[in-house]
C-alpha positions, 0 to 999 in steps of 0.5 A: 549727451547720453542717448537714452533710446539707443543705449544698450544695457546688455553688457551689464553684469546683472544678477539673474540677468541670464535666464534659463530653465533647468528643465526642458524636454528637448535638448537644444543648442539654440535658435537659428534664423532663416529669413523670416523663420526661426528654427530650433537647433536640434535633431528632433523634427518640429511638430508645431508652427507658431506664427507671430505677425510675419515671423514663424517659429518652428518649435515643439509642443512639449516645451511650450505646453509644460510652461505656458497655460495659453499654449495649453488651451490653444493646443490641448483644448481644441478639437483638432488633435493634429493641430500643428499651427498656431497664429497669435496676432495680439501678443504684447512685445511681438515676435521679439518677446516671443523669441525670448519666451520660447528660448526660455522654454527650451532652456536657452539663456535669455539676456534680460535688459532694461529695453526688453524686460517690459515686453518679456514681462507682458508676453509672459503674462499673455502666455500665462507662464505662471508658477502653477506650471513650473517653479521659477517660471518666466513671470516670476523671473521677469518680475524679480528682475523688474523689482530688484534691478530695474526699479533701483536704477535711475536710467533703467527705470526711464528706459523701461518706462520708455519701452512701455509706450508700445505695450498698452494696456498690458504695461498699465495693468501689470503696474509697470508704468506706475512702479517706474513712475514712482521710482523716477519720482523718488529719485528726482526728489532726492537731495542733490548732494546725495546723487551719485548716479549718471544722468544726461548732461553730466560728464560720463566717467569711463568704466571698464566693467559697469555694474547695475549699481550706478553708484559704482558706475559713475564714481563722481568726486565727493565735491560734485553736486547735481544741479536742481534741474538734473532730471529734466532732460532724462524725463523729457524723453518720455511720451506725454502720458508717461511724463504726466504720470511722472510729474504727478508722482513728483507732486505727491512726493512734495517737489517744489512747484517752481521746479515742477513748472521748470520741468514742464517748460523744458518738456514743452520747449522740446516737443512744441517747437513753436514755443521756442521763440521769446521764452525765458532763459531757463527754457532756452537750454532745450532749444539745442535738444529740440534741434538735435532730436528732429533728426534722431530715429526715435519711434515717437516724437510727439507727432511733430517730426517723425511722420511716416513718409507717403502721406499727404500734406493734409494728413501730416498736418492733421496728425501733427495738430492732433498730437500737439493738441494732446501735449498742450492739453496734458501740460495745462492739466499738470501746471502747478496751481501756484502763481509763479510756477511758470512764467507768464510768457510761457503761459501766453505762448501756450495760449497762442498755440492752444487757440491755434490748435482748437484746444478744449474750451474749458482748458483754454479758459483755465489757461486764461485764468492762469495768465490773469493771475500774473498778467503784470509780468506779460510783455507786449510781444507775448500779447500780440496773439493773432486772431485764429477765429473768424474775427476781422481784426488781425489780433485777438482783441477779445482775448486781451479783454478776457485776460484783463477781466481775469486780472481784475477779478484776481486783484479784487479777490486777493484784496478782499481775502486777507481780511477774512483770515486775519484775527482781530488780535493781529490788527496792527500786523494785518494793517501793515500787510494790507498796506503792503498788499495795496501798494503791490496791487497798485503797482501791478495795475500801473504796469498793466495800464502801461501794457494795455496802452502799448497794446492799444497803440499797436492794434489801433493801426488795424482799420478793422478794429471797431471804436467800441472794442477800443473804447471798452479795452481802454476803459477796462482799468479803473482811473486810479491805475493810470497816473499819466495818460500819455500812453493812452493819448498815443493810442488815441492818436494812432487810432485817429491816424488809421481811421481818418473817416471818423465823424466828429461825434466818434472822435469826441467819443474816442477822446472821452477815455483820456483825462486831459489833466493827466497829460504831461507837458510834452503831450499837451504841447503835441495835443495843442497842435494835433489837427486830428483831435476835436476842437473841444479836446484841444481847448481842454488840453490848453486849459489844463496846461495853464492850470498846471503852470499856474499851480506850479508857479504859485507853489514854488513861490510859496515854498521859496518864501519859507511858508511851511504851512502852504498847501498845493493848489492842486490835490494831485501834485504828485501825479502832476510831477509824475506826468511831467517829462523824465527830468522831473521824476528825479525828485523835488530837488532836481525839479526846482531847476526845471521849475525855474526854467519854466518860470523864465519861459512863463515871463516870456509868455507874460511879456507876449501877453502884455504886448497883446494887451497893449495891442488890444487897448490900441484897437479899443481906442481906435474903435472908440474914436470911430464909433459914435456915442449915439450908436453904442450897442450892447456889443460895444458895452460887452467889449468894454467889459471884456477890456476891464476884465482883462485888465483885472487879470493882468493886475492879478498876474502881476501880483502873483509874479511880484508879490508874496501873497498869503495862503488865502490869496494864493487859493483865490487867485487861480479860481478868479482867473479860471472864472474869467476864462470860462 
């Protein structure tokens, strides 16, 4: 992989890359360094000492005065005519840039490269080396190199932008950052078929004498085509503020929003190691890069890895948190507004770190809204975000509640907005689109309902989770979102296990969030034997199961009889089929076999029921013999009525099982049976 920070461009044969001044007052063969001091190789003794930080330069006044307006003011306009020492502490580019500028003043050849041009350009501006003092001065030469050489090269533009990190605000004021950002944006938006320059990840071609024209440098085959994400790695070496400038410029150029989102994800994976876990495969390529970069010698690593040794642990963690917070806030602000520009998992991981690092509340709210837009794509692992506030719960249940509210608001907005945009003439097309949108919305709500049930099952094990929070979260979705309440039943059962001290009233209140009629047969069988459930709930479960069995038998009997006009006795037959075990969900053809099995089991239940009926009649006869006629009471008459009533129920059950009733009888029979039970 190409190391952009260590690459030296000094060997390139640039036009005007070796700068020199044709006019100089002091003949010099060059500069020589002795420790922390620089001396001019000339026979004339120096008469000016310039100190830049810890480095001193022993120079002559005339070469500097003739080309630098700043030095003119410092030397000539001072009252001290014998001034022989000048101290400059705020020179952009430091002593390296001043060394190159001083060499230019003496006519010594200066090698311009992409790594030193930005510092030399800022130093020339600081020293006021303009055309008013001499034609072809340093400002003109460096500006020409930037415009005609650097901005025409992909790699050089990135290197110059990288070198501008230590030159603020000079690089900003001189428009170096803006011009490099726009140059990078133009090249990133180029057609991949026309890309012929070298970039990170591409096999480099060895060339003996590379030119600044990178088309000649790489010389790829004509059949080669760059992938759409070829520019991700090169751009990700930039500091976050410069990365934001590049992405903003790319947006203006019309780049596809999904590519911009992928670039943002790549950058986040590179500089925020906490995001590496559970991210999609598109971002996994950045993991190795992060591991490699942790040991590199970059001067800036987002504050994550390169911390100056000697500081305390608290100071290091503070610096890390501050830089990471800045990265997260910047990335949130540039995420494209389109729904699927980034994955929901990435947004949730970003939200997790944002809550941990106390990111600005306004940006956190914006991120939560973005998650709500594509909440149906989330996974349970991404939603289990720890509570970083003073909350007693292990997981941030309040955050889950807010995300769910944003999702419902978004669904409501999307469901109502198309109606205001469709003209009346397109009513048929609008109806079709609206039906498709309603179906998609219902599927999204169903996925979110399953996700919420799984989340409730996981967080219900927390003994600090209050009943109110559990109930509010369980009831947040409309009833139509769940066609089966098995997941909700598992969550309720898990909550009852973790909270054995709940009162009877609290257990009843908890079970109100569940609809017993939406439970599958397996769930009903489990609930009928669940001692943790209130007795009233168990009765409701048994009653709903009996109704489902009766309806299934009646409907199957009518269908086998060939009555095509029959109606199911329960309106939501589809929901009942979906609530049954997995084998019932393969279609009605496969379900008939299971119904036949169910009928066989029902015959066994009926046989047991007849045995119980006979036992009851035997007990009734024994009781009649023992009881005296004069002592018959209201209780005895009530027992006899109950016996007659059960006989009537027995006759009706035999009629349903052995005969083929008409439609009216099929509708009335279960209703009469229901009244007898109640």
